[in-house]
C-alpha positions as CSV (number, residue, x, y, z in Angstrom):
1,M,118.6,87.3,119.4
2,T,117.8,84.4,121.8
3,D,116.4,81.4,121.3
4,D,113.9,80.9,124.3
5,P,111.2,78.5,123.3
6,A,107.3,79.3,123.4
7,P,104.4,77.3,124.4
8,S,103.1,75.8,121.6
9,R,99.4,77.4,122.2
10,P,99.3,80.3,124.7
11,D,96.0,81.0,126.2
12,Q,95.9,85.2,125.9
13,G,95.5,87.1,122.8
14,Q,93.4,84.2,120.9
15,D,90.8,86.7,119.6
16,L,92.7,89.2,117.0
17,Q,89.7,89.8,115.2
18,G,86.4,88.0,114.4
19,P,87.0,84.2,114.8
20,D,89.9,84.6,112.8
21,P,92.6,86.2,114.2
22,K,94.9,85.4,110.8
23,A,92.0,87.1,108.7
24,A,92.5,90.5,110.4
25,L,96.3,90.8,108.9
26,R,94.5,90.2,105.3
27,G,97.8,88.2,104.2
28,K,100.6,90.5,105.6
29,T,103.3,89.2,107.2
30,I,104.2,90.7,111.4
31,V,107.5,91.9,111.4
32,L,109.7,92.5,114.5
33,V,112.7,95.3,114.5
34,G,114.1,96.3,117.4
35,L,117.1,96.9,119.4
36,M,119.4,94.0,120.4
37,G,118.2,92.1,123.4
38,V,114.6,93.7,123.1
39,G,113.0,90.1,122.6
40,K,112.5,90.1,119.0
41,S,113.0,86.2,118.9
42,S,111.3,85.2,122.1
43,V,108.2,87.4,121.6
44,G,108.2,86.2,118.3
45,R,107.7,82.7,118.9
46,R,105.0,83.6,121.3
47,L,103.3,85.8,119.4
48,A,103.3,83.5,116.6
49,A,102.1,80.8,119.1
50,A,98.6,82.9,120.2
51,L,97.9,84.2,116.0
52,D,98.3,80.1,114.7
53,L,101.0,81.7,112.5
54,P,104.3,80.3,111.9
55,F,107.2,82.0,113.5
56,R,110.7,82.9,111.6
57,D,114.0,84.3,112.2
58,A,116.1,86.1,110.2
59,D,119.1,85.6,111.4
60,N,118.5,81.8,111.6
61,E,117.4,82.2,108.2
62,V,120.3,84.5,106.6
63,E,122.8,81.5,108.8
64,A,121.1,78.8,106.7
65,A,121.9,80.5,103.7
66,A,125.0,81.6,103.9
67,G,126.1,78.1,105.3
68,R,128.0,79.7,108.1
69,S,127.3,81.1,111.7
70,I,126.1,85.9,111.6
71,P,129.4,86.4,113.8
72,E,132.0,84.1,110.6
73,I,130.0,86.3,108.2
74,F,130.9,89.5,109.8
75,A,134.1,88.5,109.9
76,E,134.8,86.6,106.5
77,M,133.1,88.4,104.4
78,G,132.1,91.9,106.6
79,E,128.8,93.8,107.3
80,P,128.2,95.2,104.1
81,A,128.1,91.6,102.7
82,F,125.6,90.1,105.9
83,R,123.4,92.9,105.1
84,D,123.0,92.6,101.6
85,G,122.2,88.7,101.9
86,E,119.8,89.7,105.0
87,R,117.9,92.4,102.5
88,R,117.7,89.1,100.2
89,V,116.8,86.7,102.4
90,I,113.9,89.1,103.9
91,A,112.4,89.8,100.3
92,R,112.2,86.2,100.0
93,L,111.0,85.9,103.2
94,L,107.8,88.4,102.9
95,D,106.9,86.4,99.4
96,E,106.2,82.9,101.5
97,P,103.1,82.7,103.0
98,P,101.7,85.1,106.6
99,H,104.0,84.6,109.3
100,V,105.7,86.4,112.5
101,L,108.9,87.4,111.5
102,A,111.9,88.3,113.8
103,T,114.3,90.7,112.5
104,G,118.2,91.6,113.0
105,G,118.9,94.8,115.0
106,G,120.3,96.1,111.5
107,A,117.5,95.0,109.0
108,F,115.1,97.7,109.6
109,V,117.8,100.5,109.1
110,N,118.2,99.4,105.5
111,A,116.5,101.5,103.1
112,E,115.5,99.4,100.7
113,T,114.7,96.7,103.3
114,R,112.3,99.0,105.0
115,A,110.3,100.0,102.4
116,L,109.5,96.4,101.7
117,I,108.6,95.3,104.6
118,K,106.4,98.7,104.8
119,S,104.9,98.1,101.8
120,K,104.5,93.9,102.4
121,A,104.3,93.5,106.5
122,V,102.5,95.1,109.2
123,A,106.0,96.3,111.2
124,V,105.8,96.5,115.0
125,W,109.2,98.1,116.8
126,L,109.5,96.6,120.2
127,K,111.2,99.6,122.3
128,A,112.7,98.9,125.8
129,D,115.1,101.4,128.1
130,L,118.9,100.9,127.0
131,E,119.7,100.0,130.7
132,L,117.5,96.9,130.6
133,L,118.7,96.1,127.3
134,A,122.3,96.8,128.2
135,R,122.3,94.4,131.3
136,R,120.6,91.6,128.9
137,V,123.4,91.4,125.6
138,G,126.0,92.2,128.5
139,R,124.8,88.8,129.7
140,K,124.8,86.8,126.1
141,E,128.1,85.5,123.2
142,G,127.8,85.6,119.7
143,R,126.9,89.3,119.1
144,P,129.4,90.9,116.7
145,L,128.5,94.6,116.7
146,L,129.8,94.6,120.7
147,K,133.3,93.5,119.7
148,G,134.4,93.3,123.2
149,R,133.0,97.0,123.8
150,D,130.8,97.8,126.4
151,P,127.6,97.3,125.4
152,M,125.4,100.6,126.7
153,D,128.5,102.5,124.7
154,V,126.9,100.7,121.1
155,L,123.4,100.8,122.3
156,R,123.8,104.5,122.7
157,E,125.0,104.4,118.9
158,H,122.7,102.0,117.5
159,A,119.8,104.0,119.0
160,S,120.7,107.3,117.7
161,L,121.2,105.9,114.4
162,R,118.5,103.5,114.2
163,Y,115.5,104.7,116.0
164,P,114.4,107.5,113.4
165,A,114.0,104.4,110.9
166,Y,112.2,102.2,113.5
167,G,109.8,105.5,114.3
168,E,109.0,104.3,110.4
169,A,107.4,101.1,111.8
170,H,103.4,100.8,111.3
171,L,103.3,100.2,115.6
172,T,105.4,100.8,118.5
173,V,105.3,98.8,121.3
174,E,106.6,99.8,124.8
175,T,108.0,96.0,126.1
176,G,110.0,97.0,129.4
177,D,111.3,94.2,131.9
178,T,107.7,92.5,131.5
179,A,107.3,88.9,130.9
180,H,107.6,87.7,126.9
181,G,103.6,86.9,127.6
182,V,102.8,90.3,128.8
183,A,105.1,92.0,125.6
184,V,103.0,89.9,123.4
185,E,99.7,91.1,124.6
186,A,100.5,94.5,124.5
187,V,101.5,93.8,120.7
188,I,98.1,92.0,120.0
189,Q,96.6,94.8,121.4
190,A,98.1,97.2,119.3
191,L,97.5,95.2,116.1
192,K,94.0,95.0,117.0
193,S,93.7,98.7,117.6
194,Y,95.8,99.2,114.5
195,L,94.1,96.6,112.2
196,T,90.3,97.0,113.0
197,P,89.2,99.5,110.7
198,S,88.1,103.0,112.3
199,E,83.6,103.6,112.4
200,S,84.6,106.3,109.6
201,E,86.0,103.6,107.6
202,L,83.2,101.2,107.5
203,K,80.6,104.6,106.5
């Protein structure tokens, strides 16, 4: 995930519902899911700032818990051990006060992790064109699942395997090749529609 600093208080999206945007979430964390390169961390930081919530990055939390980097965890312990640690870390984070949580691309594919997120949080699938994602991840180092392979081939495989799980997220937001601020506004509008009770529910 990218470490792209966010402005501390962006102007857009301050009013999710009423004077206190956090109230509409009813104590739930917002969890961003999606393929590598879609901008979960970058969008997540800006979304957290817009909603006046803390931001957490599951990959960073896993690294802190393990005392080693994710490439080192994959190399020394393998992907199954990483996924198990990731599941435990996310479970712990979801017991904390509400925040915006960016997850690794494979986290939501784990059935136990997915069920936990769906029951305790609002899951938002950030989705973008695979060619765009391939260009992005091809410029980055430190992605162990690439292992020197063509990014487009890996992303096609991941899309085939992971999209059915991502489709279980509460919301899907197409981000496209837009500025992160635009993606944040799209997420906020989707959350607003999802969290605002319908007229029938209010009767």
